[in-house]
C-alpha positions in Angstrom: 30.6 5.3 32.1 34.2 6.4 31.8 36.0 6.2 28.6 38.3 3.7 30.5 35.5 1.3 31.6 34.1 1.3 28.1 37.4 0.5 26.6 37.6 -2.4 29.1 34.1 -3.6 28.1 34.9 -3.8 24.5 38.3 -5.3 24.7 36.8 -8.2 26.7 34.0 -8.4 23.9 36.7 -8.4 21.2 38.4 -11.3 23.1 35.5 -13.2 23.1 34.4 -12.6 19.7 37.9 -13.9 18.5 38.0 -16.9 20.8 34.5 -18.0 20.9 32.6 -16.7 17.9 34.8 -15.9 14.8 35.9 -19.7 14.2 32.5 -21.1 14.2 30.5 -18.5 12.2 30.8 -20.0 9.0 29.5 -23.5 9.7 27.0 -22.3 11.9 25.8 -19.7 9.3 25.8 -22.3 6.5 23.8 -25.0 8.5 21.3 -22.2 9.6 22.1 -23.6 13.0 21.0 -21.8 16.4 24.4 -21.0 18.2 23.1 -22.3 21.7 26.8 -22.4 22.9 27.6 -18.9 22.3 24.2 -17.5 23.6 25.2 -19.5 26.9 28.2 -17.6 27.1 26.7 -14.3 26.0 24.4 -14.6 29.1 27.5 -15.2 31.4 29.0 -12.0 30.0 25.9 -10.3 30.9 25.3 -9.1 27.3 21.3 -9.7 27.9 21.2 -6.9 30.5 23.4 -4.6 28.7 20.9 -1.5 29.1 18.9 -3.0 32.0 19.7 -0.8 35.2 22.0 -2.2 37.8 19.6 -2.0 40.5 17.8 -4.8 38.6 20.8 -7.0 37.7 21.9 -5.3 34.4 25.2 -3.8 33.3 23.5 -0.3 33.0 25.3 0.6 30.0 24.6 3.6 27.8 23.1 3.5 24.6 26.2 4.9 23.1 28.2 2.2 24.7 25.5 -0.3 23.5 25.7 0.7 20.0 29.4 0.0 19.8 28.9 -3.4 21.4 26.4 -4.0 18.7 28.6 -3.0 15.9 31.6 -5.0 17.0 29.4 -8.0 17.4 27.8 -7.6 13.8 31.3 -7.3 12.4 31.6 -11.1 13.5 28.2 -12.3 12.9 25.2 -10.1 12.5 22.8 -12.8 13.9 24.0 -12.5 17.4 23.4 -9.0 17.6 19.8 -9.5 16.8 19.4 -12.2 19.3 20.2 -9.2 21.8 18.4 -6.5 20.2 14.7 -8.2 20.2 15.3 -9.0 24.0 16.5 -5.6 24.8 13.3 -3.7 23.2 11.2 -6.2 25.2 13.1 -5.3 28.5 13.1 -1.5 27.6 9.5 -1.5 27.3 9.2 -2.9 30.7 11.9 -0.6 32.2 10.5 2.3 30.7 6.7 1.8 31.0 6.2 -1.3 33.7 4.6 -0.9 37.0 7.3 -1.5 39.8 6.0 -4.9 40.5 6.6 -5.7 36.9 10.4 -4.4 37.0 10.8 -6.1 40.2 9.8 -9.5 38.6 10.9 -9.6 35.1 13.9 -7.2 34.8 16.3 -9.4 37.0 15.2 -12.4 35.1 15.8 -10.4 31.6 19.3 -9.3 32.6 20.6 -12.7 33.3 18.8 -14.5 30.3 16.8 -16.7 32.4 13.9 -15.2 30.8 14.9 -14.3 26.9 12.7 -13.2 24.0 11.7 -10.5 22.0 8.6 -8.5 20.6 5.5 -9.9 19.0 4.5 -7.2 16.8 4.3 -8.2 12.8 1.2 -10.2 11.6 1.0 -12.0 8.2 -1.0 -9.0 7.0 0.5 -6.2 9.0 4.1 -4.8 9.1 4.9 -1.3 9.2 1.4 -0.4 9.9 0.8 -1.7 13.5 -2.4 -0.4 13.8 -3.7 -2.9 11.5 -2.8 -5.7 13.9 -5.7 -8.3 14.6 -4.7 -10.4 17.5 -7.0 -9.7 20.3 -6.9 -10.1 24.1 -10.3 -10.3 25.9 -10.4 -9.8 29.6 -11.9 -13.0 31.5 -11.7 -12.5 35.2 -7.9 -12.0 36.2 -6.7 -13.0 32.5 -6.7 -12.0 29.3 -7.4 -14.6 26.5 -5.1 -14.0 23.5 -6.1 -15.4 20.0 -4.3 -14.4 16.7 -0.9 -14.8 14.7 2.5 -13.3 14.5 5.1 -13.8 12.1 8.9 -12.8 11.4 9.2 -13.1 15.4 12.7 -13.3 16.6 13.8 -15.2 19.3 10.5 -17.1 19.5 11.5 -20.7 19.2 14.5 -20.8 21.7 13.3 -17.9 23.7 10.5 -18.1 26.3 8.8 -14.7 26.6 7.5 -11.9 24.4 6.4 -8.3 24.7 3.2 -8.9 22.9 1.2 -6.2 21.0 -2.7 -6.9 20.8 -5.7 -5.3 20.5 -7.9 -5.2 23.7 -10.5 -3.1 22.2 -10.7 -3.8 18.4 -13.5 -1.4 17.9 -11.7 1.7 19.3 -11.1 4.7 16.9 -8.4 5.8 16.3 -7.0 1.8 16.5 -3.9 2.7 18.7 -6.2 3.6 21.7 -7.6 0.2 21.6 -4.1 -1.6 21.7 -2.1 -3.1 24.8 1.4 -4.6 25.4 1.6 -7.7 27.4 4.6 -9.6 28.9 3.7 -13.0 27.3 5.6 -16.2 28.6 5.3 -19.6 26.7 3.0 -21.7 28.0 -0.4 -23.7 26.4 -1.7 -21.8 23.6 1.6 -20.2 22.6 2.4 -22.2 19.5 5.5 -21.8 17.4 4.3 -23.0 13.8 7.2 -22.8 11.8 10.9 -21.5 11.5 10.9 -19.1 8.4 13.6 -20.0 5.9 15.5 -16.5 5.0 18.3 -15.5 2.3 20.5 -14.2 5.1 20.4 -13.6 8.9 20.7 -17.2 9.3 21.2 -19.1 12.6 18.8 -16.8 14.4 15.3 -18.3 15.2 12.8 -16.1 13.2 9.5 -17.8 13.3 5.5 -17.7 12.7 3.2 -18.0 15.8 -0.4 -19.0 16.7 -2.0 -17.8 19.7 -5.2 -19.9 20.5 -7.0 -19.6 23.6 -3.7 -18.2 25.3 -4.2 -17.1 28.8 -2.1 -14.5 30.2 -2.5 -12.6 33.7 -3.6 -9.0 33.9 -0.8 -8.3 36.0 1.4 -8.7 33.0 -0.3 -5.9 31.2 2.6 -3.4 30.9 1.6 -0.5 33.1 -1.4 -2.1 34.1 -3.5 0.2 31.9 -5.2 -0.8 28.6 -4.9 1.4 25.5 -1.2 2.3 25.8 0.4 -0.6 24.0 1.5 1.2 20.7 3.2 4.1 22.4 5.0 1.7 24.8 6.5 -0.1 21.9 7.3 2.7 19.7 9.5 4.1 22.2 11.3 1.0 22.3 11.5 0.8 18.5 13.8 3.9 18.5 16.3 1.9 20.6 15.8 -1.0 17.8 16.7 1.4 15.0 19.6 2.6 16.8 20.6 -1.2 16.9 19.9 -1.8 13.2 22.1 1.2 12.4 24.8 0.1 14.5 24.4 -3.4 12.6 24.9 -1.5 9.4 27.8 0.1 10.5 29.1 -3.3 11.3 28.3 -4.8 8.3 29.7 -1.7 6.2 33.0 -1.7 8.3 33.4 -5.7 7.8 33.0 -5.4 4.1 35.4 -2.4 4.0 38.1 -4.4 6.0 37.7 -7.5 3.9 38.2 -5.2 0.8 41.2 -3.5 2.1 42.9 -6.8 3.0 42.2 -8.3 -0.2 42.9 -5.5 -2.2 46.7 -5.6 -1.1 46.9 -9.5 -1.6 45.6 -9.6 -5.2 47.7 -8.6 -7.9 46.5 -7.8 -11.8 49.0 -6.3 -14.2 51.9 -6.5 -12.0 50.7 -4.7 -8.9 48.2 -5.1 -6.2 44.8 -4.2 -7.1 44.9 -1.3 -4.3 47.2 0.5 -6.7 44.6 0.8 -9.2 42.7 4.1 -9.3 39.4 2.1 -9.8 39.6 0.2 -6.8 41.1 3.2 -4.8 37.8 5.0 -5.8 35.6 2.3 -4.4 37.9 2.1 -1.0 37.4 5.8 -0.5 33.7 5.7 -0.9 33.3 2.7 1.5 35.5 4.1 4.3 33.5 7.5 4.1 30.2 5.8 4.1 31.0 3.6 7.1 32.4 6.6 9.0 29.3 8.6 8.3 27.1 5.8 9.4 29.1 5.7 12.6 28.9 9.4 13.5 25.2 9.4 13.0 24.7 6.2 15.1 26.8 8.1 17.7 24.5 11.3 17.7 21.4 9.4 17.7 22.4 7.2 20.6 23.6 10.2 22.6 20.2 11.9 22.2 18.6 8.6 23.1 20.9 8.7 26.3 19.8 12.3 27.0 16.2 11.5 26.9 15.3 13.4 23.9 12.8 12.6 21.2 15.2 11.1 18.8 13.0 9.6 15.9 14.5 11.7 13.5 18.2 11.1 14.4 17.4 7.2 14.8 15.8 7.4 11.4 18.7 9.0 9.8 21.5 6.9 11.5 19.3 3.9 10.5 18.8 5.1 6.7 22.5 6.2 6.2 24.2 3.2 8.1 21.8 0.2 6.6 22.5 2.1 3.0 26.1 1.8 3.7 26.1 -1.5 4.6 24.3 -2.6 1.3 26.5 -0.6 -0.8 29.7 -1.6 0.9 28.7 -5.3 0.7 28.2 -4.9 -3.0 31.4 -3.3 -3.4 33.3 -5.6 -1.5 32.1 -8.5 -3.6 33.0 -6.6 -6.9 36.5 -6.1 -5.6 36.8 -9.8 -4.6 35.7 -11.0 -8.2 34.6 -14.7 -8.3 36.0 -15.2 -4.8 33.3 -12.8 -3.4 30.7 -15.0 -4.9 32.1 -18.1 -3.4 30.4 -19.5 -0.3 33.9 -20.3 1.0 34.6 -16.7 1.8 32.5 -14.3 4.3 31.9 -11.7 1.5 28.7 -13.4 0.1 27.2 -13.7 3.9 27.6 -9.6 4.1 25.9 -9.3 0.9 22.9 -11.7 1.9 22.8 -10.0 5.5 22.6 -6.4 4.4 19.2 -6.5 2.7 17.3 -7.2 6.1 18.8 -4.0 7.5 17.1 -1.6 4.8 13.9 -3.6 5.6 13.7 -4.6 9.5 12.7 -1.9 12.2 10.7 0.2 9.6 11.8 0.3 5.9 14.3 3.0 4.8 11.7 4.6 2.6 9.5 5.2 5.9 12.7 6.5 7.8 13.0 9.1 5.0 9.2 10.1 5.6 9.9 10.5 9.5 13.0 12.5 8.7 11.1 15.0 6.6 8.1 15.1 8.9 10.3 16.0 12.0 12.5 18.4 10.0 9.3 20.4 9.1 7.9 20.1 12.5 11.1 21.2 14.3 11.6 24.2 11.5 8.1 25.8 11.2 8.2 28.5 8.7 
C-alpha cells in the first residue's frame, strides 16, 4: 500500500475514534460493559478483515499498517484492539495453513465479522507451556469429539468461533506431534461457564469455557492433517506479539500525551510544572521509551511482511514496548499526582491496562529468553 493510501485509512480511523469511541470509553470501561455498537461500526469499517487478503473480502493490509492501526486504537481504548487481535490471529492461522476449501468457506465470513472470535489456547493449568494442554479431540466417523476446559479466552462470550488447540493424540512424544488446531463454531457442547473479572482490559469478554461432548467436523481440522496444530498457532503468535507490542506503544504514547498536556496546565511555585527539571527528566524518558518501542514494532512488522522468521524481532518489540507502557503509565500517574489516582481521569485506566501487556502473548521473561536463544543461533561463534 502507498503512503497516501495508508494515510487515508489512518485518517478515517482517527475520525472514527474521535467521534464514536472517545466520548464513550470512560463509562463503558467503568461498567465493564461490552461495546456492542462500537463493534458493529468496526465491522462496517472492515477492521475485522484488516490483514485478510482482498480475494477473500479483506482489506489486505500489511502488518506494518495494521500495527499502526492497533496503536491508534489503543491510544483511545486498549480493549478494542484486543477484540481485533484475537480474531485476526485465528484468521491468520486459516489464511496461512488452511486448505483451499477452508479459506473459501471461512475467510470471507471472518473478514466481515459475521464469524468473529479468537484463539482457544490457555487452560487452567497451562499458559506459556502449550504442550501441557489437556483438552482432547477423538475421531468418531466424520467428526471429532472435544472434551476439556479453556480459560482467559478473548471474544468467547460475544464471538461465535475459535481456533481451538487440542490434543488428537495425547500419548505422543514429544507432545506437540499430537496437537491439532480446529475451527470451532459455537454449538451444543461449547459452553461459556463464566466471564472473568479483571484489573484492567475491561469491557472485552474474557471467559472460561467448557467443552463437553462437543462435535466438530473433520473438515474443520486446519490444514486437514493431525499433529500440526502447535506450529500453526505459534506462527500466528508472532502476529499477536507484534499486536501487543503496538498496544504497548499506544499506551506509552497515551500516557506521554496526557503527561505533556497536564504538565503545561498544572502550576507549582509560580510556574508550570513542565518547567521544573524533575518533570522534564520524566518527560524526556517517556518520549524516548515510546519512540524506541514504535521503531522496534515497525522493524518486527516489516520482517513479518517480508515473510522472514521474526520471533526475535517480535520478542524485542513486545518486551520493549510493553515495558515502556508500564513505566510511562506509572510516570504519568506521578506527574498527575492525586488526579492520576482518581477514577475521574484516564490516567488510572492506563495504569490498570498496562500490566496485561507484559503478561499476555508470552510473558516478558519468556521474550528475553527467546531473544537470547535467537541471538546465539543467528551468531554462532
